C-alpha positions as protocol buffer text, in pm:
chain_id: "A"
residue {
  index: 1
  type: MET
  ca { x: 10542 y: 10791 z: 5106 }
}
residue {
  index: 2
  type: THR
  ca { x: 10313 y: 10528 z: 4989 }
}
residue {
  index: 3
  type: ASP
  ca { x: 10342 y: 10145 z: 5088 }
}
residue {
  index: 4
  type: LYS
  ca { x: 10174 y: 9822 z: 4987 }
}
residue {
  index: 5
  type: THR
  ca { x: 10089 y: 9567 z: 5189 }
}
residue {
  index: 6
  type: LYS
  ca { x: 9870 y: 9229 z: 5170 }
}
residue {
  index: 7
  type: ILE
  ca { x: 9671 y: 9152 z: 5450 }
}
residue {
  index: 8
  type: ASP
  ca { x: 9482 y: 8825 z: 5369 }
}
residue {
  index: 9
  type: ASN
  ca { x: 9550 y: 8828 z: 5068 }
}
residue {
  index: 10
  type: GLU
  ca { x: 9412 y: 9172 z: 5011 }
}
residue {
  index: 11
  type: GLU
  ca { x: 9657 y: 9474 z: 4900 }
}
residue {
  index: 12
  type: VAL
  ca { x: 9667 y: 9778 z: 5088 }
}
residue {
  index: 13
  type: VAL
  ca { x: 9814 y: 10107 z: 5022 }
}
residue {
  index: 14
  type: VAL
  ca { x: 9908 y: 10317 z: 5292 }
}
residue {
  index: 15
  type: ASP
  ca { x: 10075 y: 10657 z: 5294 }
}
residue {
  index: 16
  type: GLN
  ca { x: 10335 y: 10688 z: 5573 }
}
residue {
  index: 17
  type: SER
  ca { x: 10583 y: 10970 z: 5618 }
}
residue {
  index: 18
  type: PRO
  ca { x: 10936 y: 10833 z: 5658 }
}
residue {
  index: 19
  type: ALA
  ca { x: 10926 y: 10933 z: 6059 }
}
residue {
  index: 20
  type: GLU
  ca { x: 10589 y: 10699 z: 6053 }
}
residue {
  index: 21
  type: ALA
  ca { x: 10751 y: 10437 z: 5836 }
}
residue {
  index: 22
  type: LYS
  ca { x: 11007 y: 10392 z: 6124 }
}
residue {
  index: 23
  type: ASN
  ca { x: 10772 y: 10383 z: 6426 }
}
residue {
  index: 24
  type: THR
  ca { x: 10584 y: 10128 z: 6234 }
}
residue {
  index: 25
  type: GLU
  ca { x: 10883 y: 9939 z: 6133 }
}
residue {
  index: 26
  type: HIS
  ca { x: 10880 y: 9688 z: 6438 }
}
residue {
  index: 27
  type: MET
  ca { x: 10496 y: 9686 z: 6562 }
}
residue {
  index: 28
  type: ILE
  ca { x: 10336 y: 9372 z: 6607 }
}
residue {
  index: 29
  type: PRO
  ca { x: 9959 y: 9332 z: 6548 }
}
residue {
  index: 30
  type: LYS
  ca { x: 9763 y: 9286 z: 6840 }
}
residue {
  index: 31
  type: SER
  ca { x: 9621 y: 8967 z: 6747 }
}
residue {
  index: 32
  type: ARG
  ca { x: 9930 y: 8823 z: 6706 }
}
residue {
  index: 33
  type: LEU
  ca { x: 10057 y: 8963 z: 7030 }
}
residue {
  index: 34
  type: ASP
  ca { x: 9727 y: 8767 z: 7192 }
}
residue {
  index: 35
  type: GLU
  ca { x: 9799 y: 8503 z: 7017 }
}
residue {
  index: 36
  type: GLU
  ca { x: 10171 y: 8472 z: 7166 }
}
residue {
  index: 37
  type: ILE
  ca { x: 10043 y: 8535 z: 7488 }
}
residue {
  index: 38
  type: THR
  ca { x: 9778 y: 8241 z: 7481 }
}
residue {
  index: 39
  type: LYS
  ca { x: 10047 y: 8020 z: 7329 }
}
residue {
  index: 40
  type: ARG
  ca { x: 10300 y: 8132 z: 7629 }
}
residue {
  index: 41
  type: LYS
  ca { x: 10047 y: 8060 z: 7913 }
}
residue {
  index: 42
  type: ASP
  ca { x: 9933 y: 7735 z: 7774 }
}
residue {
  index: 43
  type: LEU
  ca { x: 10298 y: 7646 z: 7766 }
}
residue {
  index: 44
  type: GLU
  ca { x: 10350 y: 7750 z: 8144 }
}
residue {
  index: 45
  type: VAL
  ca { x: 10054 y: 7556 z: 8258 }
}
residue {
  index: 46
  type: ARG
  ca { x: 10176 y: 7247 z: 8037 }
}
residue {
  index: 47
  type: LEU
  ca { x: 10517 y: 7254 z: 8228 }
}
residue {
  index: 48
  type: GLU
  ca { x: 10382 y: 7307 z: 8525 }
}
residue {
  index: 49
  type: THR
  ca { x: 10147 y: 6978 z: 8477 }
}
residue {
  index: 50
  type: LEU
  ca { x: 10467 y: 6808 z: 8358 }
}
residue {
  index: 51
  type: GLU
  ca { x: 10678 y: 6902 z: 8652 }
}
residue {
  index: 52
  type: LYS
  ca { x: 10388 y: 6762 z: 8897 }
}
residue {
  index: 53
  type: GLU
  ca { x: 10397 y: 6443 z: 8698 }
}
residue {
  index: 54
  type: LYS
  ca { x: 10784 y: 6400 z: 8712 }
}
residue {
  index: 55
  type: ASN
  ca { x: 10772 y: 6438 z: 9091 }
}
residue {
  index: 56
  type: GLN
  ca { x: 10525 y: 6212 z: 9144 }
}
residue {
  index: 57
  type: GLN
  ca { x: 10711 y: 5971 z: 8920 }
}
residue {
  index: 58
  type: LEU
  ca { x: 11040 y: 6046 z: 9121 }
}
residue {
  index: 59
  type: GLU
  ca { x: 10805 y: 5973 z: 9450 }
}
residue {
  index: 60
  type: ASP
  ca { x: 10702 y: 5655 z: 9287 }
}
residue {
  index: 61
  type: ARG
  ca { x: 11028 y: 5527 z: 9181 }
}
residue {
  index: 62
  type: LEU
  ca { x: 11160 y: 5571 z: 9520 }
}
residue {
  index: 63
  type: ALA
  ca { x: 10914 y: 5430 z: 9690 }
}
residue {
  index: 64
  type: GLU
  ca { x: 10919 y: 5116 z: 9466 }
}
residue {
  index: 65
  type: GLN
  ca { x: 11325 y: 5105 z: 9505 }
}
residue {
  index: 66
  type: GLY
  ca { x: 11249 y: 5108 z: 9905 }
}
residue {
  index: 67
  type: LYS
  ca { x: 11436 y: 5455 z: 9932 }
}
residue {
  index: 68
  type: TYR
  ca { x: 11170 y: 5540 z: 10203 }
}
residue {
  index: 69
  type: LYS
  ca { x: 11455 y: 5732 z: 10385 }
}
residue {
  index: 70
  type: GLU
  ca { x: 11505 y: 5994 z: 10093 }
}
residue {
  index: 71
  type: LEU
  ca { x: 11148 y: 6046 z: 10039 }
}
residue {
  index: 72
  type: ALA
  ca { x: 11070 y: 6092 z: 10426 }
}
residue {
  index: 73
  type: GLU
  ca { x: 11407 y: 6355 z: 10394 }
}
residue {
  index: 74
  type: GLU
  ca { x: 11233 y: 6509 z: 10114 }
}
residue {
  index: 75
  type: ARG
  ca { x: 10914 y: 6543 z: 10303 }
}
residue {
  index: 76
  type: ALA
  ca { x: 11063 y: 6672 z: 10611 }
}
residue {
  index: 77
  type: SER
  ca { x: 11222 y: 6941 z: 10430 }
}
residue {
  index: 78
  type: GLN
  ca { x: 10917 y: 7051 z: 10285 }
}
residue {
  index: 79
  type: VAL
  ca { x: 10722 y: 7045 z: 10581 }
}
residue {
  index: 80
  type: ALA
  ca { x: 11008 y: 7256 z: 10746 }
}
residue {
  index: 81
  type: GLU
  ca { x: 10960 y: 7498 z: 10463 }
}
residue {
  index: 82
  type: LEU
  ca { x: 10589 y: 7521 z: 10525 }
}
residue {
  index: 83
  type: LEU
  ca { x: 10562 y: 7487 z: 10901 }
}
residue {
  index: 84
  type: PRO
  ca { x: 10649 y: 7897 z: 10940 }
}
residue {
  index: 85
  type: LYS
  ca { x: 10385 y: 7976 z: 10657 }
}
residue {
  index: 86
  type: ALA
  ca { x: 10100 y: 7750 z: 10853 }
}
residue {
  index: 87
  type: GLU
  ca { x: 10185 y: 7957 z: 11160 }
}
residue {
  index: 88
  type: GLN
  ca { x: 10143 y: 8258 z: 10984 }
}
residue {
  index: 89
  type: LEU
  ca { x: 9832 y: 8173 z: 10820 }
}
residue {
  index: 90
  type: GLU
  ca { x: 9707 y: 8109 z: 11154 }
}
residue {
  index: 91
  type: ALA
  ca { x: 9795 y: 8440 z: 11302 }
}
residue {
  index: 92
  type: TYR
  ca { x: 9643 y: 8641 z: 11012 }
}
residue {
  index: 93
  type: GLU
  ca { x: 9308 y: 8417 z: 11058 }
}
residue {
  index: 94
  type: HIS
  ca { x: 9313 y: 8506 z: 11430 }
}
residue {
  index: 95
  type: THR
  ca { x: 9374 y: 8880 z: 11347 }
}
residue {
  index: 96
  type: LEU
  ca { x: 9075 y: 8836 z: 11070 }
}
residue {
  index: 97
  type: GLU
  ca { x: 8854 y: 8697 z: 11312 }
}
residue {
  index: 98
  type: GLY
  ca { x: 8905 y: 9009 z: 11576 }
}
residue {
  index: 99
  type: VAL
  ca { x: 8833 y: 9269 z: 11271 }
}
residue {
  index: 100
  type: LEU
  ca { x: 8538 y: 9056 z: 11211 }
}
residue {
  index: 101
  type: ALA
  ca { x: 8425 y: 9046 z: 11579 }
}
residue {
  index: 102
  type: ALA
  ca { x: 8474 y: 9411 z: 11614 }
}
residue {
  index: 103
  type: GLN
  ca { x: 8286 y: 9497 z: 11277 }
}
residue {
  index: 104
  type: LEU
  ca { x: 7970 y: 9270 z: 11388 }
}
residue {
  index: 105
  type: GLU
  ca { x: 7984 y: 9465 z: 11738 }
}
residue {
  index: 106
  type: ASP
  ca { x: 7927 y: 9794 z: 11550 }
}
residue {
  index: 107
  type: MET
  ca { x: 7628 y: 9660 z: 11343 }
}
residue {
  index: 108
  type: PRO
  ca { x: 7321 y: 9726 z: 11483 }
}
residue {
  index: 109
  type: GLU
  ca { x: 7120 y: 9394 z: 11630 }
}
residue {
  index: 110
  type: GLU
  ca { x: 6862 y: 9363 z: 11389 }
}
residue {
  index: 111
  type: TYR
  ca { x: 7137 y: 9333 z: 11096 }
}
residue {
  index: 112
  type: LYS
  ca { x: 7357 y: 9097 z: 11250 }
}
residue {
  index: 113
  type: ASN
  ca { x: 7168 y: 8800 z: 11134 }
}
residue {
  index: 114
  type: LEU
  ca { x: 7186 y: 8909 z: 10785 }
}
residue {
  index: 115
  type: VAL
  ca { x: 7552 y: 8839 z: 10772 }
}
residue {
  index: 116
  type: PRO
  ca { x: 7596 y: 8505 z: 10583 }
}
residue {
  index: 117
  type: ASP
  ca { x: 7712 y: 8225 z: 10849 }
}
residue {
  index: 118
  type: GLU
  ca { x: 7860 y: 7948 z: 10583 }
}
residue {
  index: 119
  type: LEU
  ca { x: 8088 y: 8220 z: 10467 }
}
residue {
  index: 120
  type: SER
  ca { x: 8477 y: 8211 z: 10579 }
}
residue {
  index: 121
  type: THR
  ca { x: 8566 y: 8506 z: 10827 }
}
residue {
  index: 122
  type: GLN
  ca { x: 8752 y: 8648 z: 10493 }
}
residue {
  index: 123
  type: GLN
  ca { x: 8436 y: 8592 z: 10266 }
}
residue {
  index: 124
  type: LYS
  ca { x: 8269 y: 8791 z: 10566 }
}
residue {
  index: 125
  type: LEU
  ca { x: 8477 y: 9086 z: 10579 }
}
residue {
  index: 126
  type: LYS
  ca { x: 8473 y: 9097 z: 10205 }
}
residue {
  index: 127
  type: TRP
  ca { x: 8089 y: 9090 z: 10251 }
}
residue {
  index: 128
  type: LEU
  ca { x: 8069 y: 9356 z: 10525 }
}
residue {
  index: 129
  type: ALA
  ca { x: 8271 y: 9557 z: 10312 }
}
residue {
  index: 130
  type: LYS
  ca { x: 8062 y: 9534 z: 10010 }
}
residue {
  index: 131
  type: ASN
  ca { x: 7712 y: 9599 z: 10254 }
}
residue {
  index: 132
  type: LYS
  ca { x: 7868 y: 9828 z: 10526 }
}
residue {
  index: 133
  type: ALA
  ca { x: 7680 y: 10137 z: 10369 }
}
residue {
  index: 134
  type: THR
  ca { x: 7347 y: 9960 z: 10364 }
}
residue {
  index: 135
  type: LEU
  ca { x: 7373 y: 9779 z: 10699 }
}
residue {
  index: 136
  type: MET
  ca { x: 7529 y: 10081 z: 10907 }
}
residue {
  index: 137
  type: LYS
  ca { x: 7297 y: 10361 z: 11027 }
}
residue {
  index: 138
  type: PRO
  ca { x: 7401 y: 10659 z: 10906 }
}
residue {
  index: 139
  type: LYS
  ca { x: 7475 y: 10925 z: 11184 }
}
residue {
  index: 140
  type: PRO
  ca { x: 7287 y: 11250 z: 11104 }
}
residue {
  index: 141
  type: ALA
  ca { x: 7525 y: 11571 z: 11093 }
}
residue {
  index: 142
  type: ASP
  ca { x: 7397 y: 11808 z: 11410 }
}
residue {
  index: 143
  type: ILE
  ca { x: 7251 y: 12088 z: 11255 }
}
residue {
  index: 144
  type: GLY
  ca { x: 7150 y: 12248 z: 11586 }
}
residue {
  index: 145
  type: ALA
  ca { x: 6795 y: 12143 z: 11564 }
}
residue {
  index: 146
  type: GLY
  ca { x: 6605 y: 12218 z: 11832 }
}
residue {
  index: 147
  type: LYS
  ca { x: 6873 y: 12460 z: 11996 }
}
residue {
  index: 148
  type: ARG
  ca { x: 6755 y: 12838 z: 12084 }
}
residue {
  index: 149
  type: GLY
  ca { x: 6967 y: 13077 z: 11855 }
}
residue {
  index: 150
  type: GLY
  ca { x: 7058 y: 13346 z: 12044 }
}
residue {
  index: 151
  type: SER
  ca { x: 7252 y: 13199 z: 12334 }
}
residue {
  index: 152
  type: ASN
  ca { x: 7618 y: 13095 z: 12285 }
}
residue {
  index: 153
  type: THR
  ca { x: 7619 y: 12806 z: 12542 }
}
residue {
  index: 154
  type: THR
  ca { x: 7917 y: 12620 z: 12439 }
}
residue {
  index: 155
  type: THR
  ca { x: 8121 y: 12483 z: 12728 }
}
residue {
  index: 156
  type: VAL
  ca { x: 8506 y: 12562 z: 12760 }
}
residue {
  index: 157
  type: GLU
  ca { x: 8727 y: 12281 z: 12934 }
}
residue {
  index: 158
  type: LEU
  ca { x: 8958 y: 12429 z: 13143 }
}
residue {
  index: 159
  type: SER
  ca { x: 9295 y: 12217 z: 13207 }
}
residue {
  index: 160
  type: ALA
  ca { x: 9443 y: 12167 z: 13580 }
}
residue {
  index: 161
  type: ALA
  ca { x: 9706 y: 12454 z: 13523 }
}
residue {
  index: 162
  type: GLU
  ca { x: 9452 y: 12680 z: 13367 }
}
residue {
  index: 163
  type: ILE
  ca { x: 9230 y: 12640 z: 13708 }
}
residue {
  index: 164
  type: GLN
  ca { x: 9533 y: 12733 z: 13895 }
}
residue {
  index: 165
  type: ALA
  ca { x: 9633 y: 12995 z: 13709 }
}
residue {
  index: 166
  type: ALA
  ca { x: 9297 y: 13169 z: 13748 }
}
residue {
  index: 167
  type: LYS
  ca { x: 9308 y: 13104 z: 14124 }
}
residue {
  index: 168
  type: ASN
  ca { x: 9628 y: 13277 z: 14118 }
}
residue {
  index: 169
  type: ALA
  ca { x: 9529 y: 13571 z: 13936 }
}
residue {
  index: 170
  type: GLY
  ca { x: 9193 y: 13590 z: 14142 }
}
residue {
  index: 171
  type: ILE
  ca { x: 8971 y: 13576 z: 13842 }
}
residue {
  index: 172
  type: SER
  ca { x: 8650 y: 13324 z: 13841 }
}
residue {
  index: 173
  type: LEU
  ca { x: 8651 y: 13021 z: 13632 }
}
residue {
  index: 174
  type: GLU
  ca { x: 8374 y: 13154 z: 13427 }
}
residue {
  index: 175
  type: ASP
  ca { x: 8528 y: 13465 z: 13324 }
}
residue {
  index: 176
  type: TYR
  ca { x: 8875 y: 13284 z: 13265 }
}
residue {
  index: 177
  type: ALA
  ca { x: 8698 y: 13066 z: 13031 }
}
residue {
  index: 178
  type: LYS
  ca { x: 8491 y: 13343 z: 12879 }
}
residue {
  index: 179
  type: ASN
  ca { x: 8839 y: 13484 z: 12783 }
}
residue {
  index: 180
  type: LYS
  ca { x: 9009 y: 13199 z: 12683 }
}
residue {
  index: 181
  type: LYS
  ca { x: 8735 y: 13183 z: 12378 }
}
């Protein structure tokens, strides 16, 4: 099935099967969708601005009319709403400062002065996370360098119960440890 459509005053012929015609029947061009999304975002910003202006005008009118009591009650309710959030933010800030202090303790002394002092705690943590690989000294893997090959000198830890069992059986601790492996 062929379909003729006009796009920007140009006629375009498109071959479509009946199934494809049903699928594309409700499709919206991306440019149109982007345009609508932009329009919606602009309207949301404008609505927010208008609400702020309306609240400011209401406050001004109440203040002019001498209705300070209503204004004070409104402010008190806002403070009551925000006070728990402020306390929670202080707790979070304290926790972040503790995390930052722990990370700074793990850093080699010669690199601690590289952390920018003018940053906030959160920004310092982000900076450390971003630069951790370059600031921290990697611990080399133990490949047994310098150890003699033939001897098997691994120590085996014995618990108090195992020591007692070895004594009860009349076995030396070394023999018990060898057999434990």
